[in-house]
Legacy VTK file of the C-alpha trace (Angstrom):
# vtk DataFile Version 3.0
C-alpha trace
ASCII
DATASET POLYDATA
POINTS 754 float
9.146 -3.828 8.380
11.718 -5.331 6.024
14.616 -4.343 8.350
14.422 -7.691 10.172
14.155 -9.877 7.047
17.935 -10.186 6.770
18.126 -11.487 10.344
15.619 -14.202 9.550
17.573 -15.210 6.451
20.673 -15.587 8.630
18.819 -17.934 10.940
17.411 -19.976 8.059
20.731 -20.496 6.314
22.362 -21.686 9.529
19.812 -24.477 9.941
20.787 -28.003 9.062
19.310 -28.969 5.751
17.490 -32.227 6.313
15.994 -32.325 2.819
18.410 -33.639 0.196
19.005 -31.147 -2.572
21.889 -32.730 -4.408
23.662 -36.042 -4.384
23.456 -39.325 -6.294
21.594 -42.579 -6.472
23.397 -45.848 -7.132
27.043 -46.726 -6.862
30.072 -46.699 -9.062
29.603 -46.002 -12.746
25.837 -46.109 -12.524
25.500 -43.228 -10.090
22.925 -40.645 -11.124
23.162 -36.971 -10.185
20.150 -35.465 -8.411
19.633 -31.729 -8.860
17.508 -29.422 -6.724
13.844 -30.391 -6.572
10.703 -29.280 -4.768
8.027 -31.513 -3.379
4.556 -31.158 -4.842
3.356 -29.436 -1.661
6.203 -26.913 -1.642
5.805 -26.239 -5.364
2.141 -25.347 -4.932
2.968 -23.189 -1.891
5.543 -21.336 -3.969
3.000 -20.809 -6.757
0.392 -19.510 -4.288
3.000 -17.186 -2.795
3.678 -15.734 -6.263
-0.030 -15.128 -6.847
-0.388 -13.275 -3.527
2.707 -11.141 -4.111
1.515 -10.086 -7.554
-1.991 -9.378 -6.213
-0.818 -6.631 -3.827
0.778 -4.662 -6.641
-1.664 -5.543 -9.424
-3.350 -2.122 -9.396
-0.056 -0.472 -10.393
0.475 -2.736 -13.413
-0.842 -2.211 -16.911
-3.637 -4.452 -18.162
-1.461 -6.112 -20.783
1.228 -6.918 -18.208
-1.382 -8.408 -15.866
-2.523 -10.582 -18.774
1.035 -11.825 -19.401
1.597 -12.522 -15.698
-1.744 -14.320 -15.399
-0.874 -16.454 -18.438
2.469 -17.373 -16.849
0.870 -18.317 -13.533
-1.786 -20.440 -15.268
0.988 -22.092 -17.279
2.829 -22.957 -14.063
-0.349 -24.373 -12.514
-0.956 -26.608 -15.556
2.606 -27.912 -15.387
2.201 -28.712 -11.702
-1.109 -30.440 -12.321
0.352 -32.418 -15.219
3.327 -33.433 -13.098
1.012 -34.885 -10.436
-0.523 -37.314 -12.921
2.928 -38.219 -14.250
4.156 -39.085 -10.755
1.048 -41.185 -10.066
1.481 -43.127 -13.302
5.136 -43.695 -12.520
4.350 -44.947 -9.020
1.610 -47.284 -10.267
3.911 -48.758 -12.874
6.744 -49.417 -10.446
4.604 -50.852 -7.663
2.423 -52.966 -9.977
4.241 -54.849 -12.651
7.768 -54.313 -11.298
7.455 -54.151 -7.513
11.168 -54.733 -6.919
12.303 -51.639 -8.850
12.152 -49.268 -5.933
15.403 -47.619 -6.996
14.060 -46.828 -10.482
10.836 -45.504 -8.969
12.846 -43.037 -6.890
14.570 -41.837 -10.032
11.342 -41.480 -11.993
9.604 -39.613 -9.174
12.530 -37.257 -8.825
12.876 -36.499 -12.523
9.140 -35.954 -12.901
9.200 -33.511 -10.032
12.261 -31.855 -11.477
10.245 -31.058 -14.622
7.470 -29.426 -12.597
8.280 -25.860 -13.639
10.855 -26.471 -16.375
9.986 -25.731 -20.003
11.955 -25.701 -23.199
14.713 -23.045 -22.906
14.078 -21.802 -26.455
10.360 -21.314 -25.806
11.071 -19.573 -22.508
13.685 -17.351 -24.129
11.317 -16.239 -26.897
8.596 -15.497 -24.356
11.024 -13.455 -22.222
12.314 -11.538 -25.252
8.820 -10.602 -26.411
7.861 -9.482 -22.898
10.945 -7.265 -22.538
10.302 -5.792 -25.984
6.741 -4.885 -24.966
8.045 -3.264 -21.765
10.556 -1.191 -23.738
7.954 -0.056 -26.296
5.470 1.102 -23.639
8.097 2.680 -21.333
7.538 6.205 -22.625
3.781 5.918 -22.292
3.536 4.436 -18.780
6.607 6.106 -17.237
9.924 4.898 -15.849
8.603 3.693 -12.495
5.852 1.548 -13.993
8.279 0.134 -16.581
10.722 -0.862 -13.849
7.846 -2.453 -11.962
6.766 -4.343 -15.089
10.284 -5.696 -15.540
10.515 -6.794 -11.896
7.182 -8.636 -11.914
7.825 -10.191 -15.326
11.203 -11.504 -14.128
9.554 -12.799 -10.969
7.069 -15.044 -12.782
9.577 -16.212 -15.409
12.165 -17.235 -12.815
9.821 -19.954 -11.561
10.225 -21.817 -14.864
13.934 -22.517 -14.278
14.296 -23.866 -10.749
17.313 -26.047 -11.505
19.391 -25.291 -8.408
18.913 -24.156 -4.845
20.283 -20.728 -5.783
17.385 -20.323 -8.256
14.932 -20.947 -5.439
16.653 -18.308 -3.275
16.613 -15.799 -6.140
12.901 -16.397 -6.687
12.166 -15.792 -2.992
14.248 -12.588 -3.015
12.410 -11.336 -6.097
9.157 -11.912 -4.241
10.394 -9.802 -1.331
11.398 -7.054 -3.783
7.877 -7.118 -5.240
6.418 -6.735 -1.733
8.791 -3.883 -0.917
7.929 -2.152 -4.213
4.232 -2.178 -3.343
4.996 0.050 -0.339
6.145 2.786 -2.723
2.541 3.402 -3.680
0.722 2.810 -0.388
1.817 2.970 3.245
-1.503 3.053 5.096
-2.040 0.740 8.046
-4.346 -1.747 6.301
-2.003 -2.208 3.343
1.029 -2.470 5.631
-0.664 -5.251 7.631
-1.448 -7.122 4.420
2.164 -6.747 3.278
3.410 -7.981 6.659
1.219 -11.092 6.425
2.578 -11.804 2.954
6.120 -11.342 4.248
5.433 -14.023 6.867
4.048 -16.354 4.167
7.088 -15.802 1.915
9.522 -16.565 4.713
7.453 -19.581 5.774
7.778 -20.980 2.240
11.540 -20.587 2.584
11.513 -22.268 5.976
9.405 -25.115 4.571
12.354 -26.094 2.383
14.513 -26.620 5.474
11.879 -27.864 7.917
9.857 -29.962 5.510
8.870 -32.452 8.208
6.816 -29.719 9.927
3.445 -28.441 8.785
3.208 -25.135 6.966
1.158 -23.653 9.815
3.958 -24.528 12.244
6.509 -22.830 10.013
4.330 -19.712 9.846
4.312 -19.667 13.634
8.118 -19.982 13.720
8.521 -17.104 11.265
6.145 -14.936 13.279
8.200 -15.615 16.411
11.435 -14.724 14.597
9.908 -11.486 13.345
8.718 -10.713 16.858
12.222 -11.280 18.202
13.672 -8.877 15.641
11.004 -6.211 16.291
13.092 -4.658 19.076
15.989 -4.029 16.728
13.643 -2.649 14.074
12.102 -0.203 16.569
15.537 0.938 17.783
16.724 1.491 14.207
13.527 3.389 13.406
13.983 5.734 16.372
17.740 6.326 16.343
18.819 5.899 12.729
19.273 9.316 11.080
16.339 10.369 8.895
18.399 10.917 5.780
16.912 12.502 2.686
16.798 10.154 -0.318
19.846 10.295 -2.555
17.586 10.191 -5.611
13.989 10.958 -6.464
11.767 7.984 -7.219
10.608 8.364 -10.840
6.910 9.120 -11.089
4.463 6.878 -12.839
2.386 8.854 -15.330
-0.806 7.057 -14.339
-0.282 7.557 -10.628
-1.751 11.072 -10.318
-4.869 11.298 -8.190
-7.066 14.176 -7.125
-7.658 17.535 -8.777
-6.220 18.788 -12.055
-4.802 22.117 -13.251
-7.580 22.265 -15.832
-11.271 21.701 -15.065
-14.215 21.131 -17.382
-17.850 20.769 -16.313
-18.291 17.216 -15.070
-14.645 16.579 -14.088
-15.100 16.770 -10.325
-18.320 14.752 -10.581
-16.170 11.863 -11.840
-13.647 12.396 -9.037
-16.335 12.174 -6.357
-16.884 8.519 -7.207
-13.601 7.758 -5.446
-13.570 7.004 -1.714
-9.781 7.315 -1.423
-8.358 9.478 1.334
-7.044 12.867 0.146
-5.630 14.302 3.392
-6.215 14.621 7.138
-6.258 17.674 9.391
-5.663 17.810 13.136
-6.771 20.942 15.001
-5.335 19.797 18.328
-7.576 20.855 21.188
-9.016 23.815 19.318
-12.628 24.039 18.279
-13.065 22.655 14.764
-14.608 25.246 12.388
-18.167 24.712 11.231
-18.642 22.515 8.189
-19.588 25.503 6.024
-16.196 27.108 6.798
-14.105 24.089 5.800
-13.267 25.219 2.275
-9.883 23.576 1.646
-8.257 25.663 -1.073
-6.038 23.916 -3.627
-5.954 25.912 -6.892
-7.281 29.170 -8.308
-8.438 28.971 -11.933
-8.540 32.321 -13.732
-8.231 31.455 -17.433
-11.356 30.406 -19.341
-11.206 29.513 -23.036
-14.892 28.750 -23.539
-14.564 25.044 -22.694
-12.415 24.691 -19.598
-10.875 26.623 -16.711
-7.120 26.534 -16.114
-4.573 27.881 -13.675
-2.182 30.675 -14.567
1.495 30.227 -13.845
2.095 31.313 -10.248
5.192 33.133 -9.126
6.872 32.075 -5.920
6.399 34.120 -2.728
7.873 33.850 0.697
5.193 33.317 3.344
5.480 35.302 6.535
4.003 34.833 9.968
3.016 38.506 9.892
1.312 38.543 6.533
-0.843 36.355 4.386
0.635 35.462 1.015
-0.869 37.639 -1.686
-2.044 36.903 -5.153
1.292 37.836 -6.707
0.302 36.910 -10.212
-2.427 39.514 -9.942
-0.209 42.003 -8.102
-2.368 41.997 -4.976
-0.619 43.435 -1.946
-0.025 41.311 1.178
-2.461 41.880 4.012
-0.741 42.633 7.325
-2.531 41.555 10.466
-2.873 43.616 13.579
-3.065 41.498 16.749
-5.595 43.923 18.239
-7.987 43.548 15.312
-11.053 41.565 16.288
-11.246 39.595 13.048
-7.779 38.143 13.496
-8.514 34.782 15.164
-5.633 32.417 14.432
-6.417 28.748 13.872
-3.451 26.385 14.153
-3.640 22.932 12.614
-1.600 20.159 11.029
-2.292 18.714 7.584
-1.082 15.274 6.473
-1.442 14.865 2.705
-1.699 11.426 1.107
0.466 10.621 -1.944
-1.112 12.232 -5.005
1.961 12.480 -7.284
1.122 16.150 -7.715
2.358 19.296 -5.966
-0.649 21.230 -4.717
-1.344 21.451 -0.964
-4.471 22.359 0.982
-5.258 25.222 3.351
-8.132 27.126 4.900
-7.724 30.596 3.402
-6.007 32.855 4.270
-3.127 30.943 5.851
0.590 31.103 6.554
3.035 28.271 7.077
3.802 27.690 10.743
6.983 25.922 11.829
9.172 24.292 9.202
8.679 26.069 5.854
11.100 23.891 3.885
9.576 22.161 0.917
6.546 24.505 0.721
6.070 27.529 -1.539
3.305 30.105 -1.270
1.613 30.659 -4.625
-0.668 33.191 -6.251
-4.270 33.060 -5.143
-3.476 32.271 -1.497
-2.494 28.686 -2.319
0.489 26.520 -1.418
2.509 23.996 -3.406
5.149 21.457 -2.519
8.587 21.856 -4.060
8.591 18.124 -4.863
6.080 15.674 -6.202
4.104 14.287 -3.243
5.001 10.599 -3.549
4.590 9.818 0.149
2.637 11.214 3.079
3.645 14.831 3.719
2.948 16.744 6.930
2.971 20.516 7.421
1.692 23.090 9.930
-0.529 26.048 9.027
-2.088 29.016 10.766
-5.294 30.330 9.195
-7.254 33.553 9.775
-10.699 32.574 8.538
-12.372 35.942 9.124
-9.665 38.054 7.474
-10.391 39.714 4.100
-8.461 38.715 0.992
-6.671 41.333 -1.143
-8.399 44.602 -0.319
-6.660 46.160 -3.312
-6.892 44.796 -6.842
-4.365 45.720 -9.517
-5.403 46.695 -13.022
-3.732 43.590 -14.429
-5.607 41.323 -12.028
-8.851 43.062 -12.864
-8.334 42.469 -16.588
-7.489 38.790 -16.058
-10.584 38.153 -13.958
-12.955 39.986 -16.311
-11.793 38.170 -19.429
-14.062 35.662 -21.213
-14.470 34.498 -24.839
-17.114 36.734 -26.376
-19.850 34.801 -28.107
-19.003 31.469 -26.460
-22.244 31.512 -24.423
-24.498 34.211 -25.908
-27.545 33.490 -23.771
-25.525 33.806 -20.551
-23.986 37.036 -21.868
-27.464 38.457 -22.487
-28.614 37.408 -19.026
-25.490 39.032 -17.530
-26.297 42.365 -19.197
-29.782 42.255 -17.676
-28.275 41.617 -14.233
-25.853 44.503 -14.670
-28.740 46.820 -15.618
-31.051 45.684 -12.784
-28.509 45.428 -9.958
-25.873 48.112 -9.588
-24.555 46.654 -6.336
-22.117 43.776 -6.920
-23.253 41.646 -3.992
-26.912 42.175 -4.855
-26.134 41.039 -8.401
-24.500 37.852 -7.118
-27.431 37.198 -4.784
-29.864 37.618 -7.675
-28.120 34.761 -9.533
-28.296 32.522 -6.451
-31.982 33.338 -6.021
-32.652 32.523 -9.668
-30.943 29.121 -9.295
-32.837 28.414 -6.096
-36.261 29.184 -7.574
-35.810 27.412 -10.896
-35.892 23.621 -11.286
-32.152 23.045 -11.007
-30.886 19.736 -9.622
-27.612 18.639 -8.034
-26.426 15.265 -9.312
-23.327 13.096 -9.822
-24.673 12.056 -13.244
-25.110 15.317 -15.147
-26.186 15.140 -18.810
-23.449 15.489 -21.405
-22.975 18.992 -22.809
-22.052 19.825 -26.377
-18.587 21.443 -26.321
-19.024 21.946 -22.549
-21.610 24.645 -23.283
-22.581 26.636 -20.203
-25.613 27.971 -22.061
-26.927 24.452 -22.535
-26.448 23.664 -18.839
-27.911 26.867 -17.428
-30.974 27.164 -19.663
-31.671 23.625 -20.960
-30.453 20.665 -18.858
-30.358 22.577 -15.527
-28.763 19.527 -13.931
-25.149 19.372 -12.816
-22.528 19.194 -10.117
-20.526 21.883 -8.310
-18.284 22.680 -11.302
-21.310 23.321 -13.524
-22.763 25.866 -11.128
-19.417 27.493 -10.271
-18.489 27.791 -13.971
-21.812 29.333 -14.971
-21.837 31.705 -11.988
-18.259 32.892 -12.586
-19.002 33.436 -16.272
-22.116 35.456 -15.421
-20.191 37.643 -12.984
-17.430 38.346 -15.486
-19.912 39.076 -18.261
-21.742 41.501 -15.939
-18.528 43.398 -15.143
-17.536 41.810 -11.809
-13.963 40.442 -11.413
-14.423 36.780 -10.537
-12.576 33.467 -10.609
-13.145 29.792 -9.871
-11.439 27.928 -7.013
-11.062 24.157 -6.688
-10.327 22.167 -3.580
-12.305 20.175 -1.046
-15.294 20.993 1.112
-15.845 19.709 4.635
-14.536 16.378 5.816
-15.476 13.644 8.249
-14.612 14.363 11.881
-13.430 11.319 13.818
-13.211 11.899 17.538
-15.036 13.593 20.369
-17.462 16.491 19.923
-15.925 18.741 17.269
-17.633 21.826 18.696
-15.841 21.509 22.036
-12.592 23.428 22.449
-10.858 20.478 24.162
-11.993 17.835 21.691
-9.466 15.234 20.525
-9.789 13.906 17.010
-8.967 14.535 13.387
-10.709 15.448 10.162
-10.519 13.024 7.224
-11.093 14.528 3.792
-11.736 12.084 0.948
-11.663 12.440 -2.827
-15.450 12.519 -2.927
-15.261 15.776 -0.925
-13.754 17.508 -3.989
-15.516 20.785 -4.669
-15.473 23.955 -6.765
-16.736 27.429 -5.880
-16.442 31.029 -7.041
-14.868 34.212 -5.728
-15.886 37.745 -6.667
-13.971 40.902 -5.862
-15.832 43.662 -4.024
-14.303 47.043 -3.242
-13.259 47.495 0.421
-14.072 43.829 1.099
-11.648 41.991 -1.150
-12.301 38.543 -2.598
-15.570 37.085 -1.314
-16.386 33.392 -1.535
-19.671 32.639 -3.302
-20.709 28.979 -3.522
-23.571 28.500 -6.023
-24.024 24.939 -4.739
-25.662 26.430 -1.628
-28.529 27.658 -3.809
-29.346 24.246 -5.286
-28.285 21.870 -2.468
-27.810 23.680 0.888
-27.156 20.408 2.732
-23.987 19.783 0.704
-22.518 23.090 1.942
-23.790 23.006 5.511
-23.394 19.369 6.577
-22.161 17.219 3.687
-23.597 14.788 1.208
-27.298 14.027 1.220
-28.648 10.488 1.269
-29.595 10.857 -2.388
-26.007 11.700 -3.399
-24.656 8.780 -1.343
-27.066 6.444 -3.105
-25.916 7.784 -6.461
-22.289 7.214 -5.527
-23.085 3.673 -4.378
-24.797 2.940 -7.701
-21.933 4.416 -9.748
-19.185 2.558 -7.897
-20.869 -0.870 -7.956
-18.912 -1.814 -4.839
-19.944 -4.783 -2.715
-19.727 -2.621 0.400
-20.220 1.042 -0.473
-19.798 4.152 1.645
-23.570 4.512 1.779
-23.987 0.998 3.182
-21.235 1.496 5.767
-22.649 4.766 7.037
-26.126 3.280 7.357
-24.863 0.469 9.601
-24.004 1.724 13.075
-21.698 -1.222 13.822
-19.821 -1.148 10.503
-19.486 2.621 10.606
-18.120 2.505 14.175
-15.545 -0.115 13.136
-14.614 1.988 10.110
-14.048 5.074 12.255
-12.012 3.104 14.797
-9.714 1.774 12.092
-9.478 5.248 10.572
-8.282 6.558 13.953
-5.617 3.824 14.135
-4.537 4.528 10.578
-4.237 8.233 11.385
-1.927 7.542 14.332
0.113 5.179 12.135
0.468 7.877 9.475
1.275 10.569 12.003
3.858 8.752 14.134
5.348 6.170 11.748
4.940 7.322 8.144
5.288 10.976 9.117
8.214 10.526 11.525
10.561 13.328 10.454
14.034 14.478 11.432
12.503 17.238 13.534
10.331 14.769 15.435
13.346 12.551 15.991
15.329 15.482 17.379
12.430 16.549 19.618
12.162 12.988 20.938
15.791 12.948 22.044
15.463 16.499 23.302
12.588 15.468 25.572
14.543 12.444 26.811
17.964 14.021 27.280
17.286 17.768 27.216
18.807 20.308 24.879
22.141 19.109 23.544
24.767 19.918 21.002
24.692 18.268 17.599
27.753 16.152 18.333
26.093 14.761 21.465
22.999 13.910 19.468
25.132 12.072 16.899
27.034 10.286 19.676
23.806 8.999 21.251
22.632 7.667 17.900
25.976 5.959 17.254
26.136 4.365 20.703
22.526 3.192 20.387
23.288 1.511 17.074
26.414 -0.160 18.452
24.551 -1.449 21.507
21.686 -2.718 19.359
23.991 -4.577 16.986
26.043 -5.984 19.861
22.873 -7.206 21.574
21.727 -8.846 18.367
25.059 -10.577 17.748
25.139 -11.828 21.353
21.616 -13.177 21.014
22.486 -15.003 17.781
25.676 -16.392 19.344
23.822 -17.769 22.372
21.131 -19.156 20.105
23.698 -21.005 17.973
25.412 -22.416 21.049
22.114 -23.671 22.373
21.336 -25.337 19.046
24.721 -27.037 18.977
24.146 -28.484 22.414
20.717 -29.760 21.451
20.852 -32.487 18.828
17.834 -32.153 16.585
16.323 -35.558 15.769
14.223 -36.300 12.751
10.836 -38.026 12.958
12.232 -41.483 12.218
15.076 -41.024 14.700
12.542 -40.209 17.386
10.491 -43.293 16.488
13.564 -45.550 16.633
14.613 -44.044 19.968
11.124 -44.787 21.345
11.433 -48.405 20.213
14.827 -48.692 21.922
13.352 -47.210 25.098
10.582 -49.857 25.073
13.161 -52.619 24.690
15.243 -51.091 27.478
12.249 -51.453 29.786
12.322 -55.178 28.971
15.967 -55.304 29.983
17.495 -55.252 26.514
19.605 -52.186 25.775
21.403 -51.415 22.543
25.177 -50.983 22.966
26.479 -47.648 21.685
28.851 -49.213 19.169
26.446 -51.825 17.771
24.958 -51.300 14.322
21.241 -51.224 13.682
21.292 -54.525 11.752
23.327 -56.352 14.409
20.969 -55.175 17.127
17.988 -56.328 15.045
19.559 -59.813 14.848
20.027 -59.784 18.621
16.356 -58.855 19.110
15.251 -61.670 16.777
17.282 -64.169 18.781
15.978 -63.047 22.183
12.383 -62.078 21.204
11.320 -64.071 18.129
7.755 -62.709 18.332
9.137 -59.188 17.782
11.407 -60.225 14.936
9.216 -59.270 11.962
7.979 -55.911 13.298
11.336 -54.751 14.655
13.239 -55.877 11.565
10.865 -53.909 9.305
11.220 -50.900 11.585
15.037 -51.179 11.529
15.132 -51.580 7.738
13.001 -48.474 7.235
15.219 -46.588 9.680
18.394 -47.538 7.789
16.838 -46.536 4.474
15.751 -43.130 5.765
19.113 -42.415 7.411
21.542 -43.605 4.798
19.803 -43.402 1.425
19.038 -40.285 -0.585
15.289 -40.087 -1.076
12.942 -37.508 -2.419
10.785 -35.573 0.016
7.637 -37.413 -1.036
9.290 -40.811 -0.580
10.700 -39.786 2.789
7.247 -38.812 3.971
5.742 -42.101 2.810
8.509 -44.245 4.321
8.377 -42.307 7.609
4.642 -43.014 7.780
5.284 -46.703 7.076
7.909 -46.778 9.838
5.399 -45.261 12.234
2.971 -48.080 11.363
5.711 -50.663 12.018
6.315 -49.044 15.386
2.624 -49.304 16.267
2.701 -53.034 15.349
5.840 -53.412 17.468
4.097 -51.791 20.455
0.999 -53.964 20.025
3.056 -57.170 19.975
5.099 -55.972 22.935
1.957 -55.343 24.994
0.511 -58.759 24.159
LINES 1 755
754 0 1 2 3 4 5 6 7 8 9 10 11 12 13 14 15 16 17 18 19 20 21 22 23 24 25 26 27 28 29 30 31 32 33 34 35 36 37 38 39 40 41 42 43 44 45 46 47 48 49 50 51 52 53 54 55 56 57 58 59 60 61 62 63 64 65 66 67 68 69 70 71 72 73 74 75 76 77 78 79 80 81 82 83 84 85 86 87 88 89 90 91 92 93 94 95 96 97 98 99 100 101 102 103 104 105 106 107 108 109 110 111 112 113 114 115 116 117 118 119 120 121 122 123 124 125 126 127 128 129 130 131 132 133 134 135 136 137 138 139 140 141 142 143 144 145 146 147 148 149 150 151 152 153 154 155 156 157 158 159 160 161 162 163 164 165 166 167 168 169 170 171 172 173 174 175 176 177 178 179 180 181 182 183 184 185 186 187 188 189 190 191 192 193 194 195 196 197 198 199 200 201 202 203 204 205 206 207 208 209 210 211 212 213 214 215 216 217 218 219 220 221 222 223 224 225 226 227 228 229 230 231 232 233 234 235 236 237 238 239 240 241 242 243 244 245 246 247 248 249 250 251 252 253 254 255 256 257 258 259 260 261 262 263 264 265 266 267 268 269 270 271 272 273 274 275 276 277 278 279 280 281 282 283 284 285 286 287 288 289 290 291 292 293 294 295 296 297 298 299 300 301 302 303 304 305 306 307 308 309 310 311 312 313 314 315 316 317 318 319 320 321 322 323 324 325 326 327 328 329 330 331 332 333 334 335 336 337 338 339 340 341 342 343 344 345 346 347 348 349 350 351 352 353 354 355 356 357 358 359 360 361 362 363 364 365 366 367 368 369 370 371 372 373 374 375 376 377 378 379 380 381 382 383 384 385 386 387 388 389 390 391 392 393 394 395 396 397 398 399 400 401 402 403 404 405 406 407 408 409 410 411 412 413 414 415 416 417 418 419 420 421 422 423 424 425 426 427 428 429 430 431 432 433 434 435 436 437 438 439 440 441 442 443 444 445 446 447 448 449 450 451 452 453 454 455 456 457 458 459 460 461 462 463 464 465 466 467 468 469 470 471 472 473 474 475 476 477 478 479 480 481 482 483 484 485 486 487 488 489 490 491 492 493 494 495 496 497 498 499 500 501 502 503 504 505 506 507 508 509 510 511 512 513 514 515 516 517 518 519 520 521 522 523 524 525 526 527 528 529 530 531 532 533 534 535 536 537 538 539 540 541 542 543 544 545 546 547 548 549 550 551 552 553 554 555 556 557 558 559 560 561 562 563 564 565 566 567 568 569 570 571 572 573 574 575 576 577 578 579 580 581 582 583 584 585 586 587 588 589 590 591 592 593 594 595 596 597 598 599 600 601 602 603 604 605 606 607 608 609 610 611 612 613 614 615 616 617 618 619 620 621 622 623 624 625 626 627 628 629 630 631 632 633 634 635 636 637 638 639 640 641 642 643 644 645 646 647 648 649 650 651 652 653 654 655 656 657 658 659 660 661 662 663 664 665 666 667 668 669 670 671 672 673 674 675 676 677 678 679 680 681 682 683 684 685 686 687 688 689 690 691 692 693 694 695 696 697 698 699 700 701 702 703 704 705 706 707 708 709 710 711 712 713 714 715 716 717 718 719 720 721 722 723 724 725 726 727 728 729 730 731 732 733 734 735 736 737 738 739 740 741 742 743 744 745 746 747 748 749 750 751 752 753
């Protein structure tokens, strides 16, 4: 989007500057230098532009930095407001008691406006020093990226206090564009990109307002939009043909930027995560039949270590995924499972996953799965999971093939068995006693697991986003006392019971289900995608059974079957709405057919934007040219890209050259020049034309001699015209005098008609 900004700057700087920025008033020894100044209107537009630019990146700033920036913006607004009263007082004084001191009034108005944003340099320097010191002190805590962002935004608001030259104004505008560009580091979805584009137009319109001050701000916005539209072609060509180079450096991660699941989980953690309605990832199954909701268990991490308070992930060793075998649980020494194409349970499911930026490394898959297509940047991990080799700081796309009906790890090593039977003895004595009873009553492992689910289903357990607090995360207290919790509570207690009863078991975290957006998901030719949000976060258990491998057991199905079979119940949605305190909650949107339809439509557009623009990779670029030109050698591919760039740049330069020639041929007239030309045209109709070499004053004398009744009106009009053309005035005074000249012209027309 910012590719065309430079082109617009070129056009702006080639315009004729009709607003005086420097010069002098008076003659000889009494001449007074006039520095750069902004009109009151442009100063307020610049201030509003700063507020909007900071607003789009405010969520990435620390609270204390937002407070400093807000203080600076309020300070600027007070200075602008104070300057308005100063200018009014100055004007009243000059036009009242000393009406003939027009020259002094111009000076006073200018100097008052010049002080609009200026403050004492010492005060500003102390404020800047303290702000930089605070940024340096908190750098280690907030991370490098956030510190750099703090410094950029702090410099942006401070620069407005020292607009002493035109170059300062340009630097302030460029800092604003850098702030906008920085916001795209954190979000690239369609809605945020549209907002950023609108702010880009406003920023450039503020710049154009300095040059085309006689036009309204709305007109300048229209001009900027047209210029951006004209440069869109070049931007599209560059996007398609420019090589998709890997970044030369890794963007430093902000410590507070991580979203989603964690490597360690305590009871209640995922319940807090489900309050978020942010998008986690999307999945596209092409024209295949989408699996049933109860099969959409998106695996992220396997948690095998339990210390009595929380579950954590063991360090996973890297494996190389194969298209002929599912990655095994290497940390537990499970052997890979080889698939036989003739086996009835081997039903491959191909799909694409597009992960949103989470600033973590874990990926999502329907287990068991193998990486299909490009395997670069993805590592298979223990527990049938996948991780990215780099922090996911932008949307990442990858292809998977899953075999949902295949067993997991038919053989279990002794080491894996020990790991998944381990628990802190005495941490939950009541659960341990209950586990011994289960082991005595149910010799069969699956029957033992079913007995726990039946117990949960018959007792008065409840599924809630607001579980009671537990002392030291006690599973005993949850299972026997509060009996109210979320998925992690039930999965933790169930896994503990299985281990204590002698069954190897572990907890898995990920996401369950998703919202299908498209045609009928149960049709094999359906077109659509699955959106999985943070509130779909889930935890479940796995137990190992001989000759069957790891079996998924979800205790949530015993307490809230709807959550597992079709998604959140109305009661859970109401709870989420109450916890979020949003003006428009997910519950309200889904209960309104119109709003929900609009939401799904925009989600579909955002998915296509993410897939074809944000996720446009080198492979997609190569396939595009391959489809257009057929299979080609690498040097031909490079040649096409080079020629395309040369043609694009040549076309742009030719367009700019023709545009400049057209502008040179067309003399741009100011408002007062147009008014004077209209007056001359009216006189020409009466048979009195102004000779080309005659001055304005001489022609006014000639009009007075020939048409005495027009003398006063035309002389006033001519005097105003001379003042506007040949004297250096402030923008505010120019506007006022141009309006007065227009009134003189109307009087001239009225007399001429009579």
